C-alpha positions as CSV (number, residue, x, y, z in Angstrom):
1,M,28.8,-60.7,3.5
2,R,31.6,-60.4,0.9
3,V,30.0,-62.0,-2.2
4,I,26.6,-61.7,-3.8
5,I,25.6,-63.5,-7.0
6,D,22.4,-62.7,-8.7
7,G,21.2,-60.9,-5.6
8,A,21.8,-63.8,-3.2
9,P,24.7,-63.7,-0.6
10,E,27.2,-66.5,-1.2
11,D,29.9,-68.1,1.0
12,E,33.2,-66.6,-0.4
13,R,34.8,-70.0,-0.1
14,T,32.3,-71.8,-2.3
15,A,30.8,-69.0,-4.6
16,S,31.0,-70.1,-8.2
17,I,29.8,-69.7,-11.8
18,S,29.4,-72.4,-14.5
19,V,32.6,-73.7,-16.1
20,F,30.7,-73.3,-19.4
21,D,30.2,-69.6,-18.9
22,W,31.9,-67.6,-21.7
23,A,33.3,-65.2,-19.1
24,L,35.6,-68.1,-17.9
25,I,36.4,-69.9,-21.2
26,R,36.5,-66.9,-23.5
27,G,36.9,-63.8,-21.3
28,F,33.4,-62.7,-22.5
29,G,32.2,-60.4,-19.7
30,V,32.3,-56.9,-18.4
31,F,33.1,-55.4,-15.1
32,E,33.6,-52.3,-12.9
33,V,35.5,-51.7,-9.7
34,V,34.3,-49.0,-7.3
35,R,36.2,-47.6,-4.3
36,S,34.6,-48.0,-1.0
37,Y,35.5,-45.3,1.5
38,R,34.5,-46.5,4.9
39,G,31.6,-48.4,3.3
40,S,30.5,-45.5,1.1
41,L,30.9,-46.1,-2.7
42,F,32.5,-43.2,-4.7
43,R,30.9,-42.1,-8.0
44,L,28.8,-45.3,-8.1
45,E,26.4,-43.9,-10.7
46,R,29.2,-43.0,-13.1
47,H,30.6,-46.5,-12.8
48,L,27.2,-48.0,-13.5
49,D,26.9,-45.8,-16.5
50,R,30.1,-47.2,-17.8
51,L,29.1,-50.8,-16.9
52,A,25.9,-50.4,-19.0
53,S,27.9,-49.0,-21.9
54,S,30.3,-51.9,-21.8
55,A,27.5,-54.4,-21.5
56,A,25.7,-52.9,-24.5
57,A,28.9,-53.1,-26.6
58,L,29.1,-56.9,-26.1
59,D,25.3,-57.4,-26.2
60,I,25.2,-58.6,-22.6
61,A,21.9,-57.8,-20.9
62,M,22.3,-55.2,-18.2
63,P,20.6,-56.5,-15.0
64,N,18.3,-54.2,-13.0
65,R,20.5,-51.2,-12.2
66,I,18.8,-50.5,-8.8
67,G,19.4,-54.1,-7.8
68,V,23.1,-54.0,-8.7
69,A,23.6,-50.8,-6.9
70,R,21.8,-52.2,-3.8
71,D,24.0,-55.3,-3.8
72,M,27.1,-53.2,-4.2
73,N,26.1,-51.0,-1.3
74,R,25.3,-54.0,0.9
75,V,28.7,-55.5,0.3
76,A,30.4,-52.1,0.9
77,T,28.5,-51.5,4.1
78,A,29.3,-55.0,5.4
79,C,33.0,-54.9,4.6
80,G,34.0,-51.2,4.7
81,E,37.2,-49.7,3.3
82,G,38.3,-51.5,0.1
83,Q,37.0,-52.0,-3.4
84,V,33.7,-53.5,-4.7
85,R,33.8,-55.3,-8.0
86,V,30.8,-56.2,-10.2
87,I,31.1,-58.6,-13.1
88,L,28.5,-59.3,-15.7
89,T,29.2,-62.7,-17.3
90,G,28.2,-63.6,-20.8
91,G,26.8,-67.0,-19.8
92,G,27.0,-70.0,-22.1
93,R,26.4,-68.7,-25.6
94,D,26.7,-72.1,-27.4
95,P,23.2,-73.5,-28.1
96,S,24.1,-76.9,-26.5
97,V,25.2,-75.4,-23.1
98,A,22.7,-74.1,-20.6
99,A,24.7,-71.6,-18.6
100,V,22.8,-68.4,-17.7
101,P,24.6,-65.0,-17.5
102,R,25.5,-64.1,-13.9
103,T,25.9,-60.9,-11.9
104,V,28.7,-61.2,-9.4
105,V,29.3,-58.5,-6.7
106,M,32.2,-58.9,-4.4
107,W,34.4,-56.9,-2.0
108,E,38.1,-57.0,-2.2
109,P,40.8,-55.4,0.1
110,L,42.9,-52.6,-1.3
111,P,46.3,-53.7,-2.7
112,V,49.4,-52.0,-1.4
113,V,50.0,-48.8,-3.5
114,P,53.5,-47.4,-3.4
115,D,54.0,-43.7,-2.8
116,R,55.7,-43.4,-6.2
117,V,55.7,-45.8,-9.2
118,R,58.2,-46.8,-11.9
119,V,56.7,-47.8,-15.2
120,L,58.1,-49.5,-18.3
121,P,56.9,-48.4,-21.8
122,V,55.3,-51.3,-23.6
123,V,54.0,-51.3,-27.2
124,A,50.4,-52.4,-27.2
125,P,49.3,-53.5,-30.7
126,W,46.1,-55.0,-29.3
127,H,44.9,-51.6,-28.0
128,P,41.7,-50.1,-29.7
129,A,43.9,-47.1,-30.6
130,T,45.8,-49.3,-33.0
131,D,42.9,-50.8,-35.0
132,S,39.3,-50.2,-36.1
133,S,37.7,-52.8,-33.9
134,G,34.9,-50.5,-32.8
135,Y,35.3,-51.3,-29.1
136,P,37.0,-48.3,-27.6
137,G,36.6,-47.7,-23.9
138,V,34.9,-51.1,-23.2
139,K,35.8,-52.5,-19.7
140,W,35.7,-56.2,-20.5
141,T,37.2,-59.1,-18.7
142,S,39.6,-59.9,-21.5
143,Y,42.6,-58.2,-19.8
144,A,45.2,-60.9,-20.6
145,P,47.4,-58.8,-22.9
146,N,47.4,-55.9,-20.3
147,M,48.2,-58.3,-17.5
148,V,51.1,-59.8,-19.5
149,S,52.4,-56.3,-19.8
150,T,52.3,-55.8,-16.1
151,D,54.0,-59.1,-15.5
152,R,56.8,-58.2,-18.0
153,A,57.4,-54.8,-16.3
154,R,57.5,-56.3,-12.9
155,R,60.0,-59.0,-14.0
156,L,62.3,-56.2,-15.1
157,G,62.0,-54.4,-11.8
158,Y,59.3,-51.9,-12.5
159,D,55.9,-51.5,-10.8
160,D,53.8,-51.6,-13.9
161,A,53.6,-50.8,-17.6
162,L,52.9,-47.7,-19.7
163,L,51.1,-48.7,-22.9
164,V,52.0,-46.9,-26.2
165,T,51.1,-47.4,-29.8
166,P,53.6,-48.7,-32.3
167,E,54.1,-45.1,-33.3
168,G,55.0,-44.1,-29.8
169,V,51.7,-42.3,-28.8
170,V,51.0,-42.6,-25.1
171,L,47.8,-44.5,-24.2
172,E,47.3,-45.7,-20.6
173,G,48.4,-48.2,-18.1
174,P,47.2,-51.8,-18.0
175,T,44.6,-50.9,-15.2
176,F,45.0,-47.1,-14.9
177,T,45.5,-43.9,-16.8
178,F,48.2,-41.2,-16.9
179,A,48.5,-37.5,-16.8
180,W,51.5,-35.2,-16.7
181,V,52.6,-31.6,-16.5
182,H,54.2,-29.9,-19.5
183,R,55.2,-26.2,-19.0
184,G,52.7,-25.9,-16.2
185,R,49.7,-27.4,-18.1
186,V,48.2,-30.7,-17.2
187,E,48.1,-33.1,-20.2
188,T,46.4,-36.5,-20.6
189,P,45.6,-38.8,-23.5
190,S,42.3,-38.1,-25.2
191,L,39.4,-40.5,-25.1
192,D,39.4,-40.7,-28.9
193,L,42.4,-42.9,-28.6
194,G,40.1,-45.6,-27.3
195,I,41.4,-45.5,-23.8
196,L,39.0,-46.3,-20.9
197,P,37.0,-43.3,-19.9
198,S,38.4,-43.3,-16.4
199,I,36.2,-42.1,-13.6
200,T,39.3,-41.0,-11.7
201,R,40.5,-39.1,-14.7
202,E,37.1,-37.3,-14.8
203,V,37.5,-36.3,-11.1
204,V,41.1,-35.1,-11.6
205,I,40.0,-32.9,-14.5
206,E,37.4,-31.4,-12.2
207,C,40.1,-30.9,-9.6
208,C,42.2,-29.0,-12.2
209,G,39.2,-26.7,-12.6
210,R,39.1,-26.1,-8.9
211,L,42.9,-25.4,-8.9
212,A,42.7,-23.2,-12.0
213,L,45.0,-25.5,-13.9
214,D,44.8,-25.7,-17.7
215,V,44.1,-29.2,-19.1
216,D,44.9,-30.5,-22.6
217,E,43.5,-33.8,-23.8
218,G,45.3,-35.0,-26.9
219,R,47.6,-37.4,-28.7
220,H,51.0,-37.0,-27.3
221,P,54.3,-38.9,-28.0
222,L,56.2,-40.7,-25.4
223,D,59.1,-38.2,-25.8
224,R,56.8,-35.4,-24.5
225,V,56.0,-37.4,-21.4
226,L,59.6,-38.2,-20.8
227,A,60.4,-34.5,-20.8
228,A,57.5,-33.6,-18.4
229,E,58.0,-31.8,-15.2
230,E,55.7,-34.3,-13.4
231,V,53.9,-37.5,-14.3
232,F,51.1,-39.2,-12.3
233,A,49.1,-42.4,-12.5
234,L,45.4,-42.2,-11.9
235,S,42.9,-45.0,-10.9
236,T,40.2,-46.1,-8.5
237,V,42.8,-47.8,-6.3
238,K,45.8,-45.5,-6.9
239,E,43.9,-42.2,-6.9
240,V,46.7,-39.8,-7.8
241,V,50.2,-41.3,-7.5
242,P,53.4,-39.7,-8.8
243,V,55.5,-41.6,-11.4
244,E,59.2,-41.2,-10.6
245,Q,60.6,-43.2,-13.5
246,I,59.6,-44.2,-17.1
247,G,62.0,-46.8,-18.5
248,E,65.5,-45.4,-17.9
249,T,64.3,-41.8,-17.6
250,R,63.9,-40.3,-14.1
251,I,61.0,-37.9,-13.8
252,P,61.9,-34.8,-11.6
253,G,58.5,-34.3,-9.8
254,G,56.9,-31.2,-8.4
255,L,54.0,-29.9,-6.4
256,I,51.0,-30.3,-8.8
257,A,50.6,-34.1,-8.1
258,G,50.3,-33.3,-4.4
259,R,47.8,-30.5,-5.0
260,L,45.7,-32.8,-7.2
261,A,45.8,-35.6,-4.7
262,A,44.6,-33.2,-1.9
263,A,41.8,-31.9,-4.2
264,F,40.8,-35.4,-5.1
265,A,40.6,-36.3,-1.4
266,A,38.4,-33.3,-0.8
267,V,36.0,-34.4,-3.5
268,V,35.9,-37.9,-1.9
269,R,35.1,-36.4,1.5
270,E,32.4,-34.2,0.1
271,E,30.7,-37.1,-1.7
272,T,31.1,-39.9,0.8
273,Q,30.5,-38.4,4.2
274,G,26.9,-37.2,3.6
275,P,23.8,-39.4,3.4
276,R,23.9,-42.2,0.9
277,L,21.8,-41.5,-2.2
278,E,19.3,-43.9,-3.6
279,P,20.4,-45.4,-6.9
280,V,18.9,-44.1,-10.1
281,A,16.8,-46.4,-12.2
């Protein structure tokens, strides 16, 4: 069982939604991706919190939370190691089209993640940090500009992009966030920039506390990151991965990324090897 739509298992070869659904024709939907470690979902409740927040921002009805969690756990248990994606579609919002909103849950294999990544700085005028749209931190399906940035970076020989404002303030990656080490202190963009409130970022900040590492969340220029002792990318799939190059600048690297990766792995073991908790209503 790899796909569940509205609580019903579907054949992955024929699973579908209406072509009139705004999620398809207008990118009007929200989603979450949760890491499955040997069939156990990591920080599921926090991901569901963020899903509910994103849905509220777009006025998409949040389905029964316990049911969504149950379906995600069913798919994770059946498929094991990988990632479980949940998508809430907007349905057909034109009065003449009868397309109901759908809840899609599906398991996906993990993509190959390199040991170190190379990123290209890309100015992102569409990012919430650059305007007053009122939609900061919303994880919606309208990722086209971000994905164009990834494609551009890869065509030029990089692994991905690093999004910055027109003024050169560091934001995040197209599908991940960043942190770096400056004079022994871990720094990361602050949430008031409109970046996604990354669950992995939360865990890494917790890990910094375990390791007695100071953390500064703020607005930092690209030049500061280029001069960092270490830089790392953070995401559900990547966990903690060192960045070895930003544009033409080589990043020297050090020991903190490895320490954070080990601490992150310890948190995962603590939270996924015990009995599975019942979802919260």
